[in-house]
Chimera marker file (.cmm) of the C-alpha trace (Angstrom):
<marker_set name="trace">
<marker id="1" x="83.026" y="132.535" z="67.370" r="1" g="1" b="0" radius="0.5"/>
<marker id="2" x="81.022" y="134.331" z="69.999" r="1" g="1" b="0" radius="0.5"/>
<marker id="3" x="82.781" y="136.708" z="72.400" r="1" g="1" b="0" radius="0.5"/>
<marker id="4" x="81.873" y="136.636" z="76.070" r="1" g="1" b="0" radius="0.5"/>
<marker id="5" x="81.956" y="139.748" z="78.250" r="1" g="1" b="0" radius="0.5"/>
<marker id="6" x="81.933" y="140.643" z="81.902" r="1" g="1" b="0" radius="0.5"/>
<marker id="7" x="82.682" y="143.571" z="84.211" r="1" g="1" b="0" radius="0.5"/>
<marker id="8" x="84.981" y="143.816" z="87.213" r="1" g="1" b="0" radius="0.5"/>
<marker id="9" x="85.581" y="146.310" z="90.002" r="1" g="1" b="0" radius="0.5"/>
<marker id="10" x="88.675" y="146.671" z="92.145" r="1" g="1" b="0" radius="0.5"/>
<marker id="11" x="89.801" y="148.304" z="95.344" r="1" g="1" b="0" radius="0.5"/>
<marker id="12" x="91.844" y="150.856" z="93.360" r="1" g="1" b="0" radius="0.5"/>
<marker id="13" x="88.562" y="152.284" z="92.037" r="1" g="1" b="0" radius="0.5"/>
<marker id="14" x="88.754" y="150.905" z="88.509" r="1" g="1" b="0" radius="0.5"/>
<marker id="15" x="85.666" y="149.542" z="86.756" r="1" g="1" b="0" radius="0.5"/>
<marker id="16" x="86.626" y="147.470" z="83.712" r="1" g="1" b="0" radius="0.5"/>
<marker id="17" x="84.840" y="145.728" z="80.857" r="1" g="1" b="0" radius="0.5"/>
<marker id="18" x="86.449" y="142.418" z="79.863" r="1" g="1" b="0" radius="0.5"/>
<marker id="19" x="85.957" y="140.675" z="76.516" r="1" g="1" b="0" radius="0.5"/>
<marker id="20" x="86.998" y="137.063" z="76.115" r="1" g="1" b="0" radius="0.5"/>
<marker id="21" x="87.319" y="135.359" z="72.761" r="1" g="1" b="0" radius="0.5"/>
<marker id="22" x="88.694" y="131.940" z="71.892" r="1" g="1" b="0" radius="0.5"/>
<marker id="23" x="92.301" y="133.180" z="71.863" r="1" g="1" b="0" radius="0.5"/>
<marker id="24" x="92.403" y="136.357" z="73.971" r="1" g="1" b="0" radius="0.5"/>
<marker id="25" x="91.171" y="138.279" z="76.997" r="1" g="1" b="0" radius="0.5"/>
<marker id="26" x="90.943" y="142.069" z="76.561" r="1" g="1" b="0" radius="0.5"/>
<marker id="27" x="90.336" y="144.661" z="79.282" r="1" g="1" b="0" radius="0.5"/>
<marker id="28" x="88.818" y="148.070" z="78.588" r="1" g="1" b="0" radius="0.5"/>
<marker id="29" x="88.798" y="150.599" z="81.463" r="1" g="1" b="0" radius="0.5"/>
<marker id="30" x="85.285" y="152.025" z="81.902" r="1" g="1" b="0" radius="0.5"/>
<marker id="31" x="85.756" y="154.507" z="84.763" r="1" g="1" b="0" radius="0.5"/>
<marker id="32" x="87.670" y="155.396" z="87.917" r="1" g="1" b="0" radius="0.5"/>
<marker id="33" x="85.624" y="155.929" z="91.082" r="1" g="1" b="0" radius="0.5"/>
<marker id="34" x="86.551" y="159.273" z="92.629" r="1" g="1" b="0" radius="0.5"/>
<marker id="35" x="86.768" y="159.530" z="96.395" r="1" g="1" b="0" radius="0.5"/>
<marker id="36" x="84.119" y="161.964" z="97.637" r="1" g="1" b="0" radius="0.5"/>
<marker id="37" x="84.930" y="163.903" z="100.781" r="1" g="1" b="0" radius="0.5"/>
<marker id="38" x="82.394" y="165.528" z="103.055" r="1" g="1" b="0" radius="0.5"/>
<marker id="39" x="82.037" y="169.178" z="102.007" r="1" g="1" b="0" radius="0.5"/>
<marker id="40" x="81.223" y="170.174" z="105.598" r="1" g="1" b="0" radius="0.5"/>
<marker id="41" x="84.701" y="169.175" z="106.797" r="1" g="1" b="0" radius="0.5"/>
<marker id="42" x="86.696" y="171.928" z="108.420" r="1" g="1" b="0" radius="0.5"/>
<marker id="43" x="89.240" y="173.459" z="106.013" r="1" g="1" b="0" radius="0.5"/>
<marker id="44" x="91.865" y="173.481" z="108.789" r="1" g="1" b="0" radius="0.5"/>
<marker id="45" x="91.921" y="169.694" z="109.125" r="1" g="1" b="0" radius="0.5"/>
<marker id="46" x="95.405" y="168.198" z="109.066" r="1" g="1" b="0" radius="0.5"/>
<marker id="47" x="94.713" y="165.523" z="106.424" r="1" g="1" b="0" radius="0.5"/>
<marker id="48" x="92.549" y="165.816" z="103.350" r="1" g="1" b="0" radius="0.5"/>
<marker id="49" x="91.359" y="162.682" z="101.556" r="1" g="1" b="0" radius="0.5"/>
<marker id="50" x="91.913" y="162.600" z="97.817" r="1" g="1" b="0" radius="0.5"/>
<marker id="51" x="92.286" y="159.966" z="95.139" r="1" g="1" b="0" radius="0.5"/>
<marker id="52" x="90.075" y="157.101" z="94.099" r="1" g="1" b="0" radius="0.5"/>
<marker id="53" x="87.387" y="155.220" z="96.012" r="1" g="1" b="0" radius="0.5"/>
<marker id="54" x="87.837" y="151.492" z="96.507" r="1" g="1" b="0" radius="0.5"/>
<marker id="55" x="85.062" y="149.576" z="94.795" r="1" g="1" b="0" radius="0.5"/>
<marker id="56" x="83.740" y="146.429" z="96.410" r="1" g="1" b="0" radius="0.5"/>
<marker id="57" x="80.469" y="145.531" z="94.628" r="1" g="1" b="0" radius="0.5"/>
<marker id="58" x="78.150" y="146.482" z="91.782" r="1" g="1" b="0" radius="0.5"/>
<marker id="59" x="74.742" y="145.563" z="90.390" r="1" g="1" b="0" radius="0.5"/>
<marker id="60" x="73.123" y="146.162" z="87.016" r="1" g="1" b="0" radius="0.5"/>
<marker id="61" x="69.637" y="147.520" z="86.383" r="1" g="1" b="0" radius="0.5"/>
<marker id="62" x="67.412" y="144.765" z="84.984" r="1" g="1" b="0" radius="0.5"/>
<marker id="63" x="65.587" y="147.196" z="82.653" r="1" g="1" b="0" radius="0.5"/>
<marker id="64" x="68.537" y="149.233" z="81.372" r="1" g="1" b="0" radius="0.5"/>
<marker id="65" x="71.731" y="147.339" z="80.576" r="1" g="1" b="0" radius="0.5"/>
<marker id="66" x="73.854" y="150.515" z="80.654" r="1" g="1" b="0" radius="0.5"/>
<marker id="67" x="72.767" y="151.583" z="84.155" r="1" g="1" b="0" radius="0.5"/>
<marker id="68" x="74.393" y="150.162" z="87.280" r="1" g="1" b="0" radius="0.5"/>
<marker id="69" x="75.235" y="151.053" z="90.877" r="1" g="1" b="0" radius="0.5"/>
<marker id="70" x="78.614" y="150.670" z="92.568" r="1" g="1" b="0" radius="0.5"/>
<marker id="71" x="79.295" y="150.240" z="96.291" r="1" g="1" b="0" radius="0.5"/>
<marker id="72" x="82.591" y="151.487" z="97.741" r="1" g="1" b="0" radius="0.5"/>
<marker id="73" x="84.674" y="150.546" z="100.774" r="1" g="1" b="0" radius="0.5"/>
<marker id="74" x="83.761" y="153.948" z="102.252" r="1" g="1" b="0" radius="0.5"/>
<marker id="75" x="80.078" y="152.929" z="102.336" r="1" g="1" b="0" radius="0.5"/>
<marker id="76" x="78.920" y="155.108" z="99.430" r="1" g="1" b="0" radius="0.5"/>
<marker id="77" x="76.696" y="153.989" z="96.558" r="1" g="1" b="0" radius="0.5"/>
<marker id="78" x="77.216" y="155.569" z="93.132" r="1" g="1" b="0" radius="0.5"/>
<marker id="79" x="74.807" y="155.466" z="90.190" r="1" g="1" b="0" radius="0.5"/>
<marker id="80" x="76.774" y="154.912" z="86.983" r="1" g="1" b="0" radius="0.5"/>
<link id1="1" id2="2" r="1" g="1" b="0" radius="0.2"/>
<link id1="2" id2="3" r="1" g="1" b="0" radius="0.2"/>
<link id1="3" id2="4" r="1" g="1" b="0" radius="0.2"/>
<link id1="4" id2="5" r="1" g="1" b="0" radius="0.2"/>
<link id1="5" id2="6" r="1" g="1" b="0" radius="0.2"/>
<link id1="6" id2="7" r="1" g="1" b="0" radius="0.2"/>
<link id1="7" id2="8" r="1" g="1" b="0" radius="0.2"/>
<link id1="8" id2="9" r="1" g="1" b="0" radius="0.2"/>
<link id1="9" id2="10" r="1" g="1" b="0" radius="0.2"/>
<link id1="10" id2="11" r="1" g="1" b="0" radius="0.2"/>
<link id1="11" id2="12" r="1" g="1" b="0" radius="0.2"/>
<link id1="12" id2="13" r="1" g="1" b="0" radius="0.2"/>
<link id1="13" id2="14" r="1" g="1" b="0" radius="0.2"/>
<link id1="14" id2="15" r="1" g="1" b="0" radius="0.2"/>
<link id1="15" id2="16" r="1" g="1" b="0" radius="0.2"/>
<link id1="16" id2="17" r="1" g="1" b="0" radius="0.2"/>
<link id1="17" id2="18" r="1" g="1" b="0" radius="0.2"/>
<link id1="18" id2="19" r="1" g="1" b="0" radius="0.2"/>
<link id1="19" id2="20" r="1" g="1" b="0" radius="0.2"/>
<link id1="20" id2="21" r="1" g="1" b="0" radius="0.2"/>
<link id1="21" id2="22" r="1" g="1" b="0" radius="0.2"/>
<link id1="22" id2="23" r="1" g="1" b="0" radius="0.2"/>
<link id1="23" id2="24" r="1" g="1" b="0" radius="0.2"/>
<link id1="24" id2="25" r="1" g="1" b="0" radius="0.2"/>
<link id1="25" id2="26" r="1" g="1" b="0" radius="0.2"/>
<link id1="26" id2="27" r="1" g="1" b="0" radius="0.2"/>
<link id1="27" id2="28" r="1" g="1" b="0" radius="0.2"/>
<link id1="28" id2="29" r="1" g="1" b="0" radius="0.2"/>
<link id1="29" id2="30" r="1" g="1" b="0" radius="0.2"/>
<link id1="30" id2="31" r="1" g="1" b="0" radius="0.2"/>
<link id1="31" id2="32" r="1" g="1" b="0" radius="0.2"/>
<link id1="32" id2="33" r="1" g="1" b="0" radius="0.2"/>
<link id1="33" id2="34" r="1" g="1" b="0" radius="0.2"/>
<link id1="34" id2="35" r="1" g="1" b="0" radius="0.2"/>
<link id1="35" id2="36" r="1" g="1" b="0" radius="0.2"/>
<link id1="36" id2="37" r="1" g="1" b="0" radius="0.2"/>
<link id1="37" id2="38" r="1" g="1" b="0" radius="0.2"/>
<link id1="38" id2="39" r="1" g="1" b="0" radius="0.2"/>
<link id1="39" id2="40" r="1" g="1" b="0" radius="0.2"/>
<link id1="40" id2="41" r="1" g="1" b="0" radius="0.2"/>
<link id1="41" id2="42" r="1" g="1" b="0" radius="0.2"/>
<link id1="42" id2="43" r="1" g="1" b="0" radius="0.2"/>
<link id1="43" id2="44" r="1" g="1" b="0" radius="0.2"/>
<link id1="44" id2="45" r="1" g="1" b="0" radius="0.2"/>
<link id1="45" id2="46" r="1" g="1" b="0" radius="0.2"/>
<link id1="46" id2="47" r="1" g="1" b="0" radius="0.2"/>
<link id1="47" id2="48" r="1" g="1" b="0" radius="0.2"/>
<link id1="48" id2="49" r="1" g="1" b="0" radius="0.2"/>
<link id1="49" id2="50" r="1" g="1" b="0" radius="0.2"/>
<link id1="50" id2="51" r="1" g="1" b="0" radius="0.2"/>
<link id1="51" id2="52" r="1" g="1" b="0" radius="0.2"/>
<link id1="52" id2="53" r="1" g="1" b="0" radius="0.2"/>
<link id1="53" id2="54" r="1" g="1" b="0" radius="0.2"/>
<link id1="54" id2="55" r="1" g="1" b="0" radius="0.2"/>
<link id1="55" id2="56" r="1" g="1" b="0" radius="0.2"/>
<link id1="56" id2="57" r="1" g="1" b="0" radius="0.2"/>
<link id1="57" id2="58" r="1" g="1" b="0" radius="0.2"/>
<link id1="58" id2="59" r="1" g="1" b="0" radius="0.2"/>
<link id1="59" id2="60" r="1" g="1" b="0" radius="0.2"/>
<link id1="60" id2="61" r="1" g="1" b="0" radius="0.2"/>
<link id1="61" id2="62" r="1" g="1" b="0" radius="0.2"/>
<link id1="62" id2="63" r="1" g="1" b="0" radius="0.2"/>
<link id1="63" id2="64" r="1" g="1" b="0" radius="0.2"/>
<link id1="64" id2="65" r="1" g="1" b="0" radius="0.2"/>
<link id1="65" id2="66" r="1" g="1" b="0" radius="0.2"/>
<link id1="66" id2="67" r="1" g="1" b="0" radius="0.2"/>
<link id1="67" id2="68" r="1" g="1" b="0" radius="0.2"/>
<link id1="68" id2="69" r="1" g="1" b="0" radius="0.2"/>
<link id1="69" id2="70" r="1" g="1" b="0" radius="0.2"/>
<link id1="70" id2="71" r="1" g="1" b="0" radius="0.2"/>
<link id1="71" id2="72" r="1" g="1" b="0" radius="0.2"/>
<link id1="72" id2="73" r="1" g="1" b="0" radius="0.2"/>
<link id1="73" id2="74" r="1" g="1" b="0" radius="0.2"/>
<link id1="74" id2="75" r="1" g="1" b="0" radius="0.2"/>
<link id1="75" id2="76" r="1" g="1" b="0" radius="0.2"/>
<link id1="76" id2="77" r="1" g="1" b="0" radius="0.2"/>
<link id1="77" id2="78" r="1" g="1" b="0" radius="0.2"/>
<link id1="78" id2="79" r="1" g="1" b="0" radius="0.2"/>
<link id1="79" id2="80" r="1" g="1" b="0" radius="0.2"/>
</marker_set>
């Protein structure tokens, strides 16, 4: 029986690898996207962003199966 696999990304910043066999569906967390703040922000600002970036899309490199890019809700692109 051949297992099928796919990846997913969610707005909580989690990238997961899913494996589906005839009788089960297993999820393996791959990474959490960290929220990157602008280092030039003033240190006296009232609110500081922290936590995880919301993922909204990804694409795999056609020549290297382990290389992909992720787009976030904040408009950033991350090479993974």
